[in-house]
N, C-alpha and C positions, 0 to 999 in steps of 0.2 A: 894832560887830555889824553884819552884812551884812544888806541888805534881804530876802534870801531866808530868813534866820534868824527874821525878825519876821513875815512875811507868811504867812498860811495856803497851804499846798500847793494848788497848782492841779492840776485833772484833767489828763491828757494831752490835748493839743490835738486829736487825732483818735480819741478813745476811742469805740469802737463802741457803738452803742446795742444794748440788749438785743434779741435777735431769737429767735423761736420755732424750735425745730427742725422737720424734717418730721414726726417721730414726735408732738410736741406740738400740730401743727396736726391731725393726724388724730384725737387724742384730744379736742381741741376740738371738731372737726366731731361727731364721735360723740355726745359727751355733751351739747353744745348741741342737737344733733337730737333727743335724747331728751327734754331738759327743754322744749323747744318744743312737742313733741307732748303732753306732761303739761299744759302751760298751756292749749293747745287744748281738752283735754278738759274744762277747767273751765267753759267757756263754750259749746262746740259746740251744745249741746242747748238753750241758753236760747230761742232765737228758734224753735226747733222744738217746743217744749213742747205747743202746742195740737194739732199735726199726730200727735205721740205719743201724746197723750191720747186723740186721735179714733180712731187705729188700734189701740190696745190696750185701750180703755174705761176710762180713767183718769176718775174725776170731776174736775170743775173744782177742787174743795177739796183734792183730793189730788196735783195735778199738781207741786206744789212739792216734793213728796218724791223726784222724779227728780233734782233737783238737791241736796236736803238730803241723801240718803242718801249720796252721793258725799262731800259736804263733810264730813259727820260723820265718815266713816271717814278721809279723807285729813287732817283737822286733828287728830283725837283720837290718832291711832297714830304720828304723825310723830317724835315726840321718843322714843318707845320704839323705833321701828325705827332711829333714829339710833345708838343703843346697842347694838341687835343687830347693825348693821353692823360695829360695832368687835369684836363677839365672832365672828362667823362669817366676818368678811372683807368688805369694802366691795364688790369686784367681784363675789363670789359673790351678795350680796344685791341688787345692782343688776341682774345678769342674770336671777335668779330673778323679780324684780319685773317685768321686762319680758316675761317668759314668762306671767306672770299677767295682765298688761295685754293681751296679745295675745289670750289665751283667753277672757277676760272680755269683750272687745270682739266676739268671734265670738259669745258667748252672747248680748250685748245685741242684736246684730244680727238674731239669729234668734228673738229672744223673740216669744212669742205670747200672753203674759199680763202684767199688772202684776207679779205675784210674780217671775217669771223676770227682768223687765227691772230690778226693785230689786235683787235679789241680784247681777246684773251690775254694777250701779252701785256697789253697796257693795264688790265684788271690785275694781274699777277705782279706788275710793277707797283701798283698802288698798295696791294695787299702786303708788299715788302716793306714798303715805306711806312706802314701802320705797325707790323709785326716786330720789325727789328728794334727800333728805339723803344717801343713798350716792353718788349721781353728783355733787353738789356737794363732797363730801369727796374724792373722786377728782380733782376738777378743782382743788381748793386744794393737794392734795399733789402734783400733777402740775406745779405752778408755784410756784416760791419765792417768799415774800412780797417784794413789790416791784413794778416797772412791769408785768412779764409777767403776775401774778396780778391786779393792777388792770385790766388790759386784757381778761383773760379773764372776769372777774366782771362787767366793764362790758358785755360781749357776752351774758353769761349773763342779766344782768338785763334787757338789751333785748329779748332774744328772749323771756324769760317774759312780760314786759309786752306786747310785740307778740303773742305766742301767744293771749294772753286776748282780745285784740282780733281776731285772725285767725280765732279760734273763732266768734265772732259772724258774722263775714263768710262763712266757710266752711259754717257751720250753714245760713245762708240759701240759700245757692248750693245745696248738696246738696239740702236739702229741697224746694226749687222745681224743680229740674232733674231730680233722681232721686228719692230717697226719704230719710225721716229715718233709715232703717237704715244708710245709708252715713255717717253722723256716727259710728257704731261701726266700720263695716268698714274706714274710711280708716286706722285705727290698725294694722290687722293687717300690712301689707307693712313698714311703718316698724319695728314691733317685731321682726319677723323679721329684717330687715336689721341692726339693732342686736345682736340675739342672735348673729348669725353673725360679725360683725365684731369684736365686744367681745373674745373670748379672746386675739386676735392683737394688738389693738391696745393696750388697757388694761393697766397694771401695777397689781396689787392693792396695797392699803396697809392696814395696820391697826397698832393699839398694840404696841410691844415686849412688854408682858405683857398677857395675855389677861385682861380685867376680867370680874369676876361680874356676873350680872344682879341688879338692885335690883328685886325682885319688889314690896315695899311702895311704893316710889317709883313704879314704872311703873302700879301699879293706881291709886294717887291722881291723878297727874298725867292719866293717860289717862281715867278716870273724871271728873275735874274738867273737862277739855277737852270730852268729849262733852256733858257736861250744860250747860256754858257756850254752845257752840255751837248745841245744841238750844233752850235757853231764848231765845237771841237770835233764832233763825228763828221761834219761837212767837211773839215779841214783834212782829215785822214782820207776822205773819199775824193774831194775835187781840188784840195789845195788851200792854202792858206791866204790867197789873195784874191779869191773870187768874191764877187760883190755879196753872195748870201752869207758866206763864213764871215766876212769882215762885219757885216751889218749884225748879225747875230751875236758875235763876241762883244762888239762895241756897246750894242743895247743892253746886253746881258751884264756887261761890267759896270755900265751906268746905273742899272737897276740895284745891283748889289752895293754900290757907294752909296746910292740914295737909301738903301735899308739902313744903314749906320745912321743916317740923319734922322730918319723916321723914329728910329728906336730911342734916339736922344730925347725927343721930344714927347714920346707915347707915354700915356698914363699908365698902361699895364703892358709893357714892351714884350714882343714875343722872345727876344734874347736881351736882356738888361745889359746895358753898356758896361756896367762894372765887371761883369762876367766876361764880357769880350776882352776886357782890359787885363784880366788875369794872365800871367806870364804862363802858367801851367796849362791853362786852356789853350792860348794862341799857339805856344810851341808843341804841346802835346799833339794838337790837332794837325800842325804842319808836318810833324813826324808821321803821323798816322796816313796823311794824304800821299806823302813821297813813298812810304813803305807799299801802299796799295797800287799806287801808278806803277812803280817799277816792277814789282813781282807779278802782277797779272799782266802787264804788257810782255814781260819776258816769256810768259807762256805763249802769247801770240807769236813773239819772234822765234822762239824754237819750234813752234808748230810750222811755220815758214820754212825754216831750216829742214826740219825732219820729212816734211811732204815734198818740198820743192827741190831740195837738194839731195837728200839721201833716198827720196822715193817711197816713204814709209805710207802705209795705209792710215786711214783714220782712227782704226782701232789700234794698230800698232804705236800710234802716236800717243793716243789716250793712256795706254799701258805704259809708255815711256814715261809719262808724269807721275806715275805712281810712286816713283822714287822721291820726287819733290813732295808728294803728299806725306810720305814718311818723315820727311826732314821738318815739315811743317808741324806735324804732331809732336815730334821729339822737342822742337823748339818751343812749343806751347806748354809742353809739360816742365820744360826747364825755366820758363819765363818768369813764373811766380817766384821760384826759389832765387832765381838771378835778382830780381827786384828787392826780395826780402834782404838779400846778402849784400849786394852792391849798391842798390838804390836805383831810382827810375833814370836818372841822368846817365850813369855809366852803363846801365843795360842797354839804353837806346844806342850809346856810341858804339859800344861792343858790337852789338847785333848789326849796325850799319856798316861797320868796318869789315866784319865777316861777310855780310852779303855782298858788298861792293867788290871785295877780293875775288870771291867765287864768281861773281858775274864778269869780271874783267878777265879772268882765265878763259871764257868762252870766246874771246877774240880769236883765239887759236884754232877754233874749229875749222876744219877742211872738208873736202868732197868725198873722202872715203868713209866707208861704214865704220872703220876703227875708232872714229872720233866719238862714238856713242858713250864710250867709257868715260872720256872727260864730261861730257854732257851730263851723264847721271851723277857722277861725283860732284860736279860743281852745283848742279841743282839741289842735291840733298844738303850739301853745306850752306848754299845760299838760302835754302828754306829754313833751316835751324836760325840763321841771322835775322831773316826778315820776321820770324816770329818773335824774337826777342825784342825787336823795334816794336812790333805792334802790341805786344804784352806792355811794354814801357809806356807806349802811347795811350792805352786804354786806362791804366792806372793814373798816369799823370792827368789825363783829360777830365777824370771823374773824382779825383781825390780833393779833399779840403772843401767840399761843399755839401751843405745839408741835405737830407733826404728830399726836401721839397723842390730842389733844384736838380735832382737826379734825372727826372724826365728831360729836362732841358740839356744838361749835360751830355746824356747819352743820346739825345737827339742830335746834337752838334757832332759828336763822335762817329754816329751812324751815317750822318750825312757826309762827313769826311770821308769814310771808308767807301760809299757808294759812289760818290763823285770821284775818288780815286781810282776805283775799278773802271769806270765809265771812261775816264780821261786818258788812261794809259795806252790803250789800243790805238786811238785816232792819233794821238801824238807820235807814238813810236812808228806807226804806219806812215805819217807823213815823212818821217826822218828816212825810212827805208826808201819810200818812193823818190824823195829828192835825191838820195844817193844813186840810185838806179838810173834815174833819168829815163832814156829810151831804150835802154839795153834790156835785154831778156836772157832768160836761161838760167841755169843753176848756178854759174859763176856770178852773174849780176845779182841774183837773190842773197848769195853768200856775202858778197860785198855790202850790200844794204843792211843785211842783218848784222854783220859785224859793227858797222858804224853806229847802228842803233843800240847794239849791246855796249859799246864804249860810252855813249851818252848816258844810258840807263845807269851805268857803274858809277859814273861821275856824278849823277844826280843824286843817288842814294848816299854816297860818301859826303857831298856838300851837306845835304839835308841832315844826317846824322851829327855831323860835327857843329853846325850852326845850332842845332836844338841843344846839344851838350853845352855849348858856350852860353847860350841864353837862358838856360834852366839853371845855371849855377847861382844858387841863391842860399847861402848858408842859413840853416836852422829850420828849414822847411823841408817837410818829408817829401813834398811833391818833386824837389830837386835834390834829394840825397845823393849823396855821392861825392 
């Protein structure tokens, strides 16, 4: 028997690497531009909240609703709109969402009362819930499963995470140099450009058979998510044991549990139970939830440290997070390559360990200005690790599924992302508040932040190691490594 008959066949010596076509590059730029703008919207008003409150007459206790109203709509309706995209067409929903986002941004920028501003923020949240899963489904169906999709998802993850950081920087710049209203107006030309270009650039995708809308499932999961996010927000504001917080969390959890039983009996379920039982879907989304909870809440914790302990201005605080943004972009660019070389599971574990170690080092922060060097180095390294986790999460949660299920898979992944962004701040705020007690001043804030940073680091490490253990399934690409 010849050697050639016993050895595995080798690939051609000069097999060309997969390359994007010119059209795929245009699709990528357009969709990533829209997703980046959506990510910026999550944080662009955070550093401008005092200015918005002063300009429109918000009381201090009601300022948080500027962020919460957006987050409730964005997180609560994402899964529903992921299925609606399959019904009406992903391209149509994507473009409709961009139109609503542009118009609601105009409304927010022109608002003269708190009520009008909150309506604009709710509309922006609903537009986000429509655009994000539809855009992500268009992205995954434009690139076949493999290196090109991994590269595209890596860039998408990098820009989403960088957009959250860029929002803080941009919000500080616009508020200081122009007005908080430009935090709304800046969306308008981007949305208009996307709406003009999308019809000729993006190819629509939808399932071969038009699914029916599962109304009971949509009602239970949307209601459950709205109450869960509201309860977490209230926990950060008024504590975990208040009647409002407990009622919202308990009823929200009951509705989400009921969603499982509704889906088991539904003729056309919003989320088929067999997908919810997939190990890659479950643990991919758990990884994503932890990655977004920890990194976005770390931005909040370090904002407290920079402003309340070191005395930084909102603009200087935003600029300091530019290093984190660079780290996330670098991690996103490396993420696709890491998945291709090491597999999803090892990429998730590696990213989690790096992020946890970098975050843990921040426990050493003190009250002198010299600690900024440690903060910048740790946030850069942690940003790289966080993006490795996020890319691993996105590839895992959307792999091994046919195109007709991509709207659902990306809807789940997007819901995970937005719930994670929404949950992180109230949870870590509650940790800081509990540690501070009745104490005030920079030392008390530093103590609270240090405790929350320790919890943050432990959470991301535990999540990465658990995902690594449960994704271990030899012979499947989703758990390669």
